[in-house]
C-alpha positions as CSV (number, residue, x, y, z in Angstrom):
1,M,40.4,31.9,185.9
2,L,40.7,28.5,187.6
3,P,43.4,26.0,186.7
4,K,42.1,23.2,184.5
5,V,42.9,19.5,183.7
6,L,43.8,18.8,180.0
7,I,42.9,15.3,178.9
8,L,44.8,14.3,175.8
9,E,43.4,10.9,174.8
10,D,42.3,10.0,171.3
11,D,40.0,7.2,172.4
12,R,36.8,9.3,172.7
13,Q,35.0,6.9,175.0
14,L,37.9,6.9,177.5
15,N,38.3,10.7,177.2
16,R,34.6,11.2,178.0
17,L,34.8,8.8,181.0
18,L,37.8,10.6,182.4
19,R,36.1,14.0,181.9
20,K,33.1,12.8,183.8
21,G,35.3,11.5,186.6
22,F,37.1,14.7,187.0
23,E,33.9,16.7,186.9
24,T,32.5,14.7,189.8
25,V,35.3,16.1,192.0
26,N,34.8,19.7,190.7
27,L,37.8,19.8,188.4
28,T,37.3,21.8,185.2
29,V,38.3,19.8,182.1
30,V,39.6,20.6,178.7
31,Q,39.5,17.7,176.2
32,A,41.9,17.1,173.3
33,Y,42.0,14.2,171.0
34,S,45.3,15.1,169.2
35,L,48.6,16.9,169.8
36,A,47.4,19.8,167.7
37,E,44.3,20.2,169.8
38,A,46.4,19.9,173.0
39,Y,48.8,22.6,171.8
40,S,45.9,24.9,171.0
41,A,44.4,24.3,174.4
42,L,47.7,25.0,176.2
43,E,47.9,28.4,174.4
44,R,44.4,29.6,175.5
45,E,43.8,27.8,178.8
46,N,45.2,27.9,182.3
47,I,46.2,24.2,182.5
48,A,47.4,22.9,185.9
49,I,47.4,19.2,185.1
50,I,47.9,17.3,181.8
51,V,46.7,13.7,181.5
52,T,48.2,12.4,178.3
53,D,48.3,9.2,176.3
54,L,51.5,8.4,174.4
55,G,50.0,7.0,171.3
56,L,48.2,9.7,169.4
57,P,47.0,10.0,165.8
58,D,49.3,12.9,165.0
59,G,52.4,12.0,167.0
60,D,53.5,10.9,170.4
61,G,52.6,12.2,173.8
62,T,56.3,12.5,174.6
63,E,56.4,15.4,172.1
64,L,53.9,17.3,174.2
65,I,55.8,16.5,177.4
66,D,59.0,17.9,175.9
67,R,57.3,21.0,174.5
68,V,55.6,21.8,177.8
69,K,58.8,21.4,179.8
70,T,60.8,23.5,177.4
71,R,58.2,26.4,177.1
72,S,57.1,26.6,180.7
73,G,60.4,26.9,182.4
74,G,59.9,26.2,186.1
75,N,56.1,26.6,186.0
76,C,55.3,23.3,184.2
77,P,51.9,21.8,184.7
78,K,51.8,18.4,186.5
79,I,51.9,15.6,183.9
80,I,50.3,12.3,184.3
81,V,51.1,9.8,181.5
82,M,48.7,7.0,180.6
83,T,50.1,4.2,178.4
84,G,49.7,0.6,177.4
85,R,53.3,0.5,176.4
86,D,56.1,-1.1,178.4
87,I,58.1,2.0,179.2
88,N,61.2,2.9,181.1
89,Q,60.0,4.7,184.2
90,N,63.3,6.7,184.3
91,S,62.5,8.3,181.0
92,Y,59.5,10.0,182.6
93,K,61.2,11.0,185.9
94,G,59.1,13.6,187.7
95,H,55.9,12.4,186.1
96,D,53.3,10.0,187.3
97,I,52.8,6.9,185.0
98,L,49.6,4.9,184.9
99,Q,49.4,1.7,182.9
100,K,46.3,1.1,180.7
101,P,43.8,0.0,181.3
102,V,43.7,3.0,183.6
103,N,42.0,2.8,187.0
104,V,39.9,6.0,186.8
105,T,39.5,6.2,190.5
106,E,43.3,6.1,190.9
107,L,43.7,8.8,188.2
108,I,41.2,11.1,189.9
109,R,42.8,10.6,193.3
110,L,46.2,11.5,191.8
111,A,44.8,14.6,190.1
112,I,43.1,15.8,193.4
113,Q,46.4,15.3,195.2
114,V,48.1,17.5,192.6
115,R,45.4,20.1,192.4
116,Y,44.6,20.5,196.1
117,G,47.9,19.4,197.5
118,R,46.4,16.8,199.8
119,R,46.3,13.0,199.9
120,I,43.0,11.1,199.8
């Protein structure tokens, strides 16, 4: 089973746009619109990259980040945080932060670097 990208974004239009972008570079996408859907996807899918918003209808994306880091031990998926918030970069050390509005090309480039281990 190939590793996948999990997109956790409650804005359905942005979620679809991101999915289409990832699919153009042959990355398999799993979409989630809430923390509950994301947790379910993580249980059943081989997720290599998580792209998450912080503001979600049923909680905060930081909850997902903490849970993934706790449960995965040293084999944590790469996490890319998208947010419109003014955040402390040090709070998300080890994760890539993209400010909204997200540059989709930049996000896809970052995901490719993570997935295939090469810069483009």
